[in-house]
C-alpha positions in Angstrom: 30.4 -33.1 14.8 30.5 -30.0 12.5 28.0 -31.4 10.2 25.4 -31.6 13.5 26.6 -28.4 14.2 25.6 -27.0 10.7 22.5 -28.2 10.1 21.5 -26.7 13.5 22.8 -23.4 13.1 21.2 -23.8 9.6 17.8 -24.5 11.1 18.3 -21.9 13.1 18.5 -19.1 10.6 15.5 -20.6 9.0 13.5 -19.9 11.4 14.7 -16.0 11.7 13.9 -15.4 8.1 10.2 -16.3 8.0 10.2 -13.6 11.0 11.8 -11.4 8.9 9.5 -12.0 6.2 6.3 -11.4 8.4 8.0 -8.1 9.7 8.5 -6.5 6.5 5.1 -7.7 5.8 3.6 -5.8 8.3 5.5 -3.0 7.1 4.0 -3.2 3.5 0.5 -3.5 5.1 1.1 -0.3 7.1 2.6 1.5 4.4 -0.2 0.9 1.8 -2.6 1.6 4.0 -0.6 5.3 5.1 -0.6 6.0 1.2 -4.1 4.7 0.4 -5.0 7.3 3.3 -3.0 10.2 1.8 -4.6 9.2 -1.3 -8.2 9.8 0.2 -7.3 13.0 1.8 -6.3 14.3 -1.2 -9.5 12.7 -3.0 -11.8 14.8 -0.7 -9.8 17.7 -0.9 -10.1 17.9 -4.8 -13.5 16.5 -5.1 -15.0 18.4 -2.6 -13.8 21.6 -4.3 -11.5 23.1 -1.3 -8.2 22.2 -3.6 -8.7 23.3 -7.5 -5.9 22.7 -9.4 -6.6 24.5 -12.5 -9.1 27.7 -12.2 -9.3 28.3 -16.3 -12.2 27.3 -18.5 -9.6 25.9 -20.9 -10.8 22.7 -21.8 -7.8 21.0 -21.9 -6.9 21.9 -18.5 -10.2 20.6 -16.7 -9.9 17.7 -18.9 -6.4 17.1 -17.5 -8.4 17.7 -14.3 -10.7 15.0 -14.2 -7.9 13.0 -15.2 -6.1 13.5 -12.6 -8.9 13.3 -9.9 -9.9 10.0 -11.6 -6.5 8.8 -11.3 -5.7 9.8 -7.4 -9.2 7.7 -6.7 -8.0 4.5 -8.5 -4.6 4.6 -6.7 -6.9 4.5 -3.3 -8.0 1.9 -4.2 -5.0 0.0 -5.5 -3.6 0.7 -2.4 -6.5 -0.2 -0.2 -6.9 -3.3 -1.7 -3.3 -4.2 -1.5 -3.0 -3.2 2.0 -6.4 -5.4 3.0 -5.2 -8.4 1.0 -2.0 -8.5 2.4 -3.0 -8.2 5.9 -5.8 -10.7 5.5 -2.9 -13.4 3.9 -0.6 -12.6 6.5 -3.4 -13.5 9.6 -4.6 -16.1 7.5 -8.7 -15.2 7.6 -10.3 -15.3 4.2 -12.2 -12.4 2.8 
């Protein structure tokens, strides 16, 4: 009898784990989309001229300013690609 109960309990816990993994996967989709959205807003402020990191004419600071802008754009695309890919994987629909 104990073997049957153990098998039954194992199958019951096995059903819970995929739901837990799916829930954490949806959290990952939402978190990466929120981070991507924040990076988009930061990118709009930086590249639109609304927010300036360095106002000096020093070439080093200008290079650093351009590097920060480029990195913000790259991280935006990375996070949004991760978010869209995870969502498509969860729904089972191909791109």
